[in-house]
C-alpha positions in Angstrom: 47.1 -56.6 15.9 50.6 -56.5 14.6 51.4 -55.3 11.0 54.4 -54.5 8.9 54.4 -50.9 7.7 56.6 -48.6 5.7 58.7 -46.4 8.1 58.8 -43.5 5.6 62.6 -43.8 5.3 62.9 -46.7 2.9 62.6 -49.4 5.6 59.8 -51.2 7.5 58.7 -51.6 11.1 56.4 -53.9 13.0 53.7 -51.9 14.7 50.4 -52.3 16.5 47.6 -51.5 14.0 43.8 -51.4 14.0 42.3 -54.7 13.2 40.3 -54.6 9.9 36.5 -55.2 9.8 34.0 -56.0 7.1 33.1 -52.9 5.1 31.0 -54.3 2.4 28.7 -57.4 2.2 31.2 -58.8 -0.4 34.2 -58.5 2.0 36.0 -61.2 4.0 38.5 -60.8 6.7 41.4 -63.3 6.7 43.7 -64.2 9.6 47.1 -64.3 7.9 49.3 -67.3 8.7 52.2 -66.8 6.2 53.3 -63.9 4.1 56.3 -63.3 1.9 58.6 -60.3 1.0 58.4 -59.6 -2.7 60.7 -57.7 -5.0 57.9 -55.3 -5.7 57.8 -54.4 -2.0 61.6 -53.8 -2.1 61.4 -51.6 -5.3 58.6 -49.5 -3.8 60.5 -48.9 -0.6 63.5 -47.8 -2.6 61.4 -45.3 -4.5 61.0 -42.0 -2.6 57.4 -41.3 -1.7 55.9 -44.5 -3.2 55.0 -46.0 0.2 53.9 -43.3 2.7 54.8 -43.8 6.3 52.4 -46.3 7.9 51.4 -48.1 4.7 50.6 -51.7 5.5 52.8 -53.7 3.2 52.5 -57.2 1.6 50.6 -58.8 -1.3 51.8 -62.4 -1.0 50.0 -64.2 1.9 47.8 -67.0 2.9 45.5 -67.6 5.9 42.3 -68.7 7.4 38.9 -66.9 6.9 37.9 -65.1 10.0 34.7 -63.5 8.9 32.6 -63.0 5.8 30.0 -60.6 4.5 26.5 -61.7 3.9 27.1 -61.9 0.1 30.2 -64.1 0.2 29.4 -67.7 -0.9 32.6 -69.3 -2.1 34.4 -69.5 1.3 33.3 -70.0 4.9 34.7 -69.0 8.3 37.6 -71.4 9.1 38.6 -72.2 5.5 42.3 -72.1 4.6 42.7 -69.8 1.6 45.2 -68.2 -0.7 44.7 -64.7 -2.1 45.2 -63.1 -5.5 47.7 -60.2 -5.1 45.1 -57.9 -6.3 41.2 -57.7 -6.2 38.8 -57.3 -9.0 35.0 -57.1 -9.2 34.4 -60.2 -11.2 31.5 -58.6 -13.1 32.8 -56.0 -15.6 33.6 -56.6 -19.3 37.4 -57.0 -18.4 36.7 -59.5 -15.6 34.3 -61.6 -17.7 36.9 -61.9 -20.4 39.7 -62.9 -18.1 41.5 -59.6 -17.9 41.2 -58.9 -14.1 44.2 -56.6 -14.0 42.2 -54.2 -16.2 39.1 -54.1 -13.8 38.2 -50.5 -13.0 37.8 -51.6 -9.3 41.2 -53.3 -9.1 43.1 -52.8 -5.9 46.6 -54.1 -5.3 47.3 -55.2 -1.7 50.0 -53.3 0.2 51.4 -51.0 -2.5 49.7 -47.7 -1.6 48.5 -46.1 -4.8 51.3 -47.4 -7.1 48.9 -49.7 -9.0 45.5 -48.1 -8.3 43.5 -47.2 -5.2 45.2 -48.0 -1.9 44.5 -51.3 -0.1 46.0 -52.4 3.2 48.5 -55.2 2.8 48.8 -58.8 4.1 51.9 -58.7 6.2 49.7 -58.3 9.2 47.7 -60.5 11.5 44.4 -59.8 9.7 43.6 -58.3 6.4 40.4 -57.2 4.7 39.6 -58.8 1.3 37.3 -56.9 -1.0 35.3 -59.0 -3.5 36.2 -62.1 -1.5 34.4 -64.5 -3.8 36.8 -63.3 -6.6 40.1 -62.8 -4.8 40.0 -65.9 -2.5 40.3 -69.5 -3.3 40.4 -72.6 -1.0 43.8 -73.9 -0.2 43.9 -77.7 -0.5 45.0 -79.7 2.6 47.9 -81.1 0.6 49.5 -77.6 0.1 51.1 -76.2 3.2 51.4 -72.5 3.9 55.0 -72.3 2.6 53.8 -73.4 -0.8 50.4 -71.7 -0.7 52.0 -68.3 -0.3 53.3 -68.4 -3.9 49.9 -69.2 -5.5 48.6 -65.5 -5.5 51.6 -63.9 -7.3 54.8 -65.6 -8.4 53.3 -68.9 -9.8 50.5 -67.2 -11.7 53.0 -64.6 -13.1 55.2 -67.4 -14.4 52.2 -69.2 -15.7 50.8 -66.2 -17.5 54.1 -65.4 -19.1 54.6 -68.8 -20.7 50.9 -69.0 -21.8 51.1 -65.6 -23.3 54.0 -66.6 -25.6 52.4 -70.0 -26.4 55.2 -72.2 -25.1 55.2 -75.5 -26.9 56.6 -78.8 -25.6 60.4 -79.0 -26.0 61.0 -75.3 -26.7 64.1 -73.7 -25.3 63.3 -71.1 -22.7 65.8 -68.5 -21.4 65.0 -66.6 -18.2 66.8 -63.3 -17.8 67.1 -62.7 -14.1 67.3 -65.5 -11.4 65.6 -63.8 -8.6 62.5 -65.3 -7.0 60.2 -64.7 -10.0 62.8 -66.0 -12.4 63.3 -69.2 -10.3 59.5 -69.8 -10.3 59.3 -69.3 -14.1 62.0 -71.9 -14.5 60.0 -74.4 -12.3 56.8 -73.6 -14.2 58.4 -74.1 -17.6 59.9 -77.4 -16.6 56.6 -78.6 -15.1 54.7 -77.8 -18.2 56.9 -79.5 -20.8 59.6 -77.1 -21.9 62.9 -78.1 -23.4 66.2 -76.8 -21.9 65.7 -73.9 -19.5 68.6 -71.4 -19.2 68.7 -68.9 -16.3 70.9 -65.9 -16.9 71.9 -64.5 -13.6 75.0 -62.6 -12.2 74.7 -64.0 -8.7 76.4 -67.3 -8.1 74.1 -68.4 -5.3 71.1 -67.8 -7.5 72.7 -69.7 -10.4 73.4 -72.7 -8.1 69.7 -72.6 -6.9 68.5 -72.7 -10.5 70.8 -75.6 -11.4 69.7 -77.5 -8.3 66.2 -77.3 -9.6 66.7 -78.4 -13.1 67.8 -75.4 -15.1 71.2 -74.6 -16.7 72.6 -71.4 -15.4 75.1 -68.8 -16.8 76.4 -65.4 -16.1 74.7 -62.9 -18.4 77.8 -62.4 -20.5 78.0 -66.2 -21.1 74.3 -66.8 -21.7 74.2 -66.3 -25.4 77.1 -68.8 -26.0 75.4 -71.3 -23.9 72.0 -70.9 -25.7 73.8 -71.1 -29.1 75.3 -74.4 -28.0 71.9 -75.7 -27.1 70.1 -74.5 -30.2 72.6 -74.9 -33.0 73.2 -71.1 -33.0 69.6 -70.1 -33.5 68.9 -68.6 -30.1 66.1 -69.1 -27.6 62.6 -69.9 -28.7 61.3 -67.9 -25.7 62.9 -65.4 -23.4 61.2 -64.3 -20.2 62.6 -60.9 -19.0 62.4 -60.9 -15.2 64.6 -57.8 -14.9 62.3 -55.2 -16.5 63.1 -51.8 -18.1 65.7 -51.0 -20.8 68.4 -53.4 -19.4 66.0 -56.4 -19.2 64.5 -55.8 -22.6 67.8 -55.3 -24.3 69.2 -58.4 -22.8 66.1 -60.4 -23.8 66.3 -59.3 -27.5 70.0 -60.4 -27.6 69.0 -63.9 -26.4 66.0 -64.6 -28.7 66.2 -66.3 -32.1 64.6 -64.8 -35.2 60.9 -65.0 -34.8 61.4 -65.7 -31.1 58.9 -64.6 -28.4 59.7 -62.4 -25.4 57.6 -62.0 -22.3 58.5 -59.1 -20.0 57.3 -59.6 -16.4 59.9 -57.5 -14.6 58.5 -54.2 -13.2 60.3 -51.4 -15.1 62.4 -49.1 -13.1 62.0 -46.2 -15.6 59.4 -44.7 -17.8 61.0 -45.0 -21.2 62.9 -47.5 -23.4 64.6 -46.6 -26.7 63.5 -49.8 -28.6 65.5 -51.1 -31.5 62.5 -51.0 -33.8 64.4 -52.1 -37.0 65.9 -55.1 -35.3 62.5 -56.1 -33.8 61.0 -55.8 -37.3 63.7 -57.5 -39.4 64.0 -60.4 -36.9 60.2 -60.6 -36.5 60.4 -60.7 -32.7 57.2 -60.7 -30.7 57.3 -58.8 -27.4 54.5 -59.0 -24.7 54.3 -57.4 -21.3 52.6 -59.7 -18.9 51.0 -59.3 -15.4 50.0 -62.6 -13.6 46.3 -63.3 -13.0 45.6 -65.8 -10.2 41.9 -65.2 -10.4 41.9 -66.4 -14.1 44.5 -69.1 -13.9 44.5 -70.7 -10.5 42.4 -73.7 -11.5 45.0 -74.5 -14.1 48.3 -74.3 -12.1 47.0 -75.4 -8.6 46.9 -79.1 -9.5 50.6 -79.0 -10.4 51.4 -77.7 -6.9 48.9 -80.1 -5.2 50.4 -83.1 -6.9 54.0 -82.0 -6.1 55.0 -81.6 -9.7 55.7 -77.9 -9.0 57.3 -77.0 -5.6 57.7 -73.2 -5.3 59.0 -73.5 -1.7 62.4 -74.6 -2.9 63.3 -70.9 -3.3 62.7 -70.1 0.3 66.0 -69.2 2.1 64.8 -67.7 5.3 61.7 -67.5 7.5 61.2 -64.9 10.2 58.5 -63.9 12.7 56.6 -60.8 12.1 58.6 -59.1 14.9 61.8 -59.7 12.9 60.3 -58.5 9.6 62.8 -55.6 9.3 65.7 -58.1 9.5 64.1 -60.1 6.8 63.7 -57.1 4.6 67.3 -56.2 5.1 68.6 -59.6 3.9 66.2 -59.7 1.0 67.3 -56.2 -0.1 71.0 -57.1 0.2 70.2 -60.2 -1.9 71.8 -62.5 0.8 68.4 -64.3 0.8 66.5 -65.4 -2.3 63.0 -65.4 -0.7 62.0 -64.6 2.8 58.8 -65.7 4.4 57.1 -64.1 7.4 55.3 -66.4 9.8 52.4 -65.1 11.9 
């Protein structure tokens, strides 16, 4: 079968790879029909040694069930499915309480050992799914592959961020960073009753995309003035940091009102941040770090996509075949495309 792998030099290649098989009775194998290039894939490729040569990449994908183990009961061969970007056992204390990211048996697709034990990714014609009853969910007929591919990572990340900070109807939401995840957070906020949504983003193409889809957009240096105009000078009720690290957190603090809530979902690019503790205290700011959880939340957000109230496919700017994956990665890395899909 064909698969997209890290080439060991910061890029990718499409190669022939061994087709996966069932290993445990709780496994399934999925024939992938659509995958997506994620910012996390790009960040890991830029990090020396993070993705060893030959690592099968990809954690955003949908497909059709090809085979199932004897203990898989929630899906059958031939079912269209979407996949959580990471697996979990579904049985431990963490899983029973809805904290699947903390599961001791968690594996994140296609990221080598960056987030736990390595698991081959889904930018390939077939992929093995451990704990299939937990990680897989049926994809409704009303949701095509171009929309379904967002249901395992970006949509649940946006959903989890806004739920974590307790967004109330009518609240002002600022999104720092208008990349793919920031665009999806904007759509989720609007679909679930927010007030004005402001996207702070330096790139003009991404600002225009946010504006076409219901947000107000501004350059980062102009965002605070725009927010003040919308809130009578208070600042944003909620800020979602989609940049990560020191730069993203500092920007978020500067946009939030006193007693505002900040959710950081951008993957940090460094290990440390010198936090302004006195400011956080005196302004009584709340700061949460959030990882999406499709396993926990998919039944809540899926109806919005099925009904057409939330259309994540509006951020797709290019679709390539698996043989052209390297070209798709190049335009995604250069930020000339917002979101690139891979068709198989």
